[in-house]
N, C-alpha and C positions, 0 to 999 in steps of 0.2 A: 911306246906302250910297254914300260918295263914292269910287268906284273911280278910280284913278290908275294904270291899267294901261299897261305899256310896249306898244309896237307889236309885231307879230308873234306867234309862238307861243312859248309858255313851256314849258320842261321842268320836271320836278318840282322841282328845286333853285330855279329862279327863281320858280316859283309859291309855293314855301314862303317865299321871301324876301318876297313880297307878304303872305302870311299872317302872318308875323312882324312886318311893319310894321303891319298891322291889329291884332295882338295889343297892341302897345305903346299903341294908343289906348284900350284898355280901362282901363288904369290911370288915365286922366284922370277916371274916375268911380268909381274904387276897386273895379273888377271884376278877377277873375283874369284875367291876360293870355293869353287864347286867341284866335286868329284863324283865319279859314277863307276860302277862296277856291273857287269853282267855275269849271271849264273845260269846254269842249268843243273837242276837237282843238287843245288848247294855247292857245285863246283865252279870256280871262276873260268870265265871265257876270255874276258878283256877288262881293262881298267883305263880310265882317261880322266883328264881334268880340263877345265876351261882353258882355251888358247886363242881368245879373240884378239887380245893385245899382241900376243906373240906372232900370230899369222896375219894380223890385220883383216880378219875375216869375221863378219858379224855372225855367221852361222856356226862358228867353232865353239859351240857349247858342249860341255862334257858329255851330255846325253846323246847328242847326234854323232859325236866322235866315237863314242863307245858302241853305238849301234852300227856304224860303218865297220868298225874293227870286227865286231861280233859276226856280222853277215859275211865278211871276208874269211874269218876263221872257220865258219861253218859251211861256206860255199852256198848260202842260200839267203834270200831276203826275208822270207816268212819266219818270224821268231817267236812262234806261239809257245814253245817250251822254255822261253827265256824270261828270267826275272831281272829287271834293271833296278839297281839301288843307287840312289843319289842323294846327295846331302841337302839339296834345296828342291822345293816342289817345282816340277817342270813348268816353263812358261808355255804359251800357246804353240809357238813353233816346235818346241820339243815334245809337247804332248801330241801334237799332230804327227810328229816322227814315230811316236810310240804306236799310235793307231795304225799309221801306214805300214809299219813293220810287223804289225799283228802281235806285238809283245804281249805275253800272257799276264804279266804282272809288273807293277812299278812300286817300289818301296821308297818313300822319301823321309828326310829328317825334318827340317825346318819348313814350316808353312810359308807361303809368299803372298801375303794379302794385296800386294800392288800388281802382280803378274802371274800369280799361280793359276794354272789350268787343270789341276787335278783335284779340285774341290774348293779352293778359296775364292778365287774370282770367277772362274769358269770351271766346268767339269767335262772336258773333251773326251776324258777316258770313259765316261759313263753316259754318253749321249747316244741314245738309241737311233738316232737319225743317221749316224755314221755307220760304216760298214764293219766296225769291229769295237768291241769294248774291252778295256784293259782293267783288270782287278787292281785296286789301289789299297796300299797300306800306308798310312800316314803317321808321322811323329816319332819314328824310330830314332833314338838318340838325338832328338830334336834340340836339347839344351846345348849339347856339344856342337852341333851344326850351326845353331843360332849364334853361339859364342864366337865361333870362327869368323863368321860374317860381320858380326858387330865390331870385333877387333880390327878387322881389315879396314872397314869403312871409317872407324874412329882414327886409325893411324893415317888414313888419307886426308881427313879433315884437319889434322895437326899441322 
């Protein structure tokens, strides 16, 4: 978790820029380029990227890794004051993690029509039957996030 956070408070676009830079690091170990950053009041707490291939762990999604780092840094599991910024819409596993951690807000870039669980395919973050709802902001720097993923999968097909 090498955070190279700029000084000051980040808005959603700047935080997504950090998440995009983090996502690019995933390609070094052949992982799908997804990056995530957590913030409290615009200040970075943690940043991670996918590590499924690196660790051989199907749960090593950027969102779950950054949630664990954030909880460790804060010394608590309830993350109601945390915003998680991620380049790709969270899947059901990760959206479940957001709910379980009581995250206050999630911001994502590219929608995921095949596995997105924050509005595209499912919406676990806004299901009143669950014990917590997470505010969702979608589409922040979506074109850049989509281009990163499209490029990665295009190179894999070649």
